[in-house]
Structures are given as structure tokens and as C-alpha cells.
N, C-alpha and C positions, 0 to 999 in steps of 0.2 A: 858250352855256353848248355851239352854236357849235365858236365857239373853240375851247376848252375841250378840248374829240376830240379835235381838229386839231392840239392840243400836245402830248397825252397818244398820239397816233397817231407822229406824230412821234417825240419820245422812244426810244418802245420802236424802231421802226423805226431809228432810230439808235444804238441801241445793241443792237440784235440783230446787223444787219451790221459792226459792231465787229471790230478783227482783235486776236485775245488775241496777244498777243508772243511771240515767238521766246523760249526757255527752252530751250532747245538749246548743245550744247555744239559753239563756231565752230570749225571744220576750217580753217580758209582761212590761209592762207603757198604757203611754198612747200618744193616735196618731192624731195632726189637716191633716184633710183630705180635696181635694179637688174631685169632680170627673163632671163625663159627661154618663149622663142615657139616654140612647133609644128614649126614652119615654116622660118621665122628666123636661131634658133637664140637666146646671149644676146647683151643688148644694155643698156646705159642711155637714163638719160633727166632731164629734171624732169617735172617737174607741179609746175600755179597751180591752187590750188582761192579759189577767190573766194566767202564767203556774198551771196547779194541777196535783204538784211532786208527788203524789201517783199512776199517770198513767202514767205516761213517764222511760222513762227506757232507755236505750243508746245515740243513735242521734235521735232516736221519743223522742216526748214534744205533750200533750195535755196539750190547753185551756179553760182555758172561752171566751169568741168576744162577746162586743156588742160595735155594733155602733147605736150612736141618731147625728139624721137630724134633722136642727130644723125645724118645718110645716111636717114635714111626717112623725116621731116620734121612737118609736125606735125598732132597731133589734135584745135582744137579740142570743146568736148563739154559737159553739164546734169550735175546731178544729184541727188541729192533722196537725203539723210540723217536715219532716224532711229534717238536713241541713240546708240550704235558704227557704226552700222552705214549704209554708203550703197552706190547703185544709179546707177549711171555708165555714160555711153549718152560715143560720142565716134566721131570722123569725119576721116581724112587730107585734109589741106582738099586734094587731089591725087584723087580720085576712079576716076583709069582704072582705076584693081588691086580695088574695088570694098571696100576697104581700114576695115570699118571695124566698133564693133563695142560688148558692153554686157559690162556689166562691174558684177564684186560688192567689197564694198572691209571690210571691217573695222578701226578704228582701237582706238590700242592705247597707250596713256605706252611707250618703252623707260625702260632705265636712269638713262642721261640727263636725264629726265622731255620728252623731248621727245614731239611726235605723230608715229606709223608707223602706219602701211596694208598690209595685206597685201591684194591685186586677183587673184585669179579673173575671167580674160575669154571671153569667146569670141564671134568673128567668123564669122558663116554664109557670104559669099561672097567671101573674101578666098580665091581661092588653092584654088576647092570650098568651104571651110570650112576653120580654124584655129580659136586656140585658146591661151593665158598664162598665167604669174602674175606676178610682180610685186612689191618691195618696196619702201619708198620710204620713208622719215625726214626730218622737217622740219629746214629750216636754220637 
């Protein structure tokens, strides 16, 4: 009888800790972007988003994020998504200018059937505070 309870306990324990499969939308891909930065002006860039499936569950997705902007550098980061909204943290690899921030993006399909997103971002310490907007379309 003692062993039966151990088997029941282990079964319940394993089931309770099992991860729910990711059922959300996978936004992984490469995106071409245009942006308008309050302090720096217009820019173009490339965003790479990659799903981290082992850290995603149900409608919630975890992602690696990287923005590359010619003349400004590379901004690796991470993101968390729920349905069509994604919160994004990014930071320039050169931190001498405190060039990092947080953004919020909303995804939709464009007329060509490709994923696109619009992002608003805030940079609390870059040049005394900064913000901007980006529009990106998946390749």
C-alpha cells in the first residue's frame, strides 16, 4: 500500500508540473523596419524575432529579440507576447550612451498576408529620455 501512494503522488506531482503546450501565434522571422526617433530622427533597421518554445506556454510566447540599425548598432533583447501584443526590452551592445529601452508592439497581417507590427518605445536614460515609433514588416 505504501508503494501505491508513492506512485499516486509521483503521478500527480509530474502532471501538476507539466508545461502546457504553446498555442499562441509564432511571430518568429526577420522584419524590415522604418522608425521615427524623437531625438535621432528617421531610421531604418532589421528586427529578428525567435520564439523560445521551452519558455512559452498556452497563449503566452517568449522570444529572443534583436534590432540592427545601420550607424547606431545592434540592440539585442527579449520579448513576451500574449495574443497580438508583445512587450520588448532592448539594449544597444555599446552602453556608453545608456541606449536601452522598453517597447510595446501590436501585430497584424498586412495586405500581402505577412506579419507586421507597430511599436512604441521608451528610453528613460538615453540623452535624458527618449521615445519613438517603428513600423516593421516580415520578409
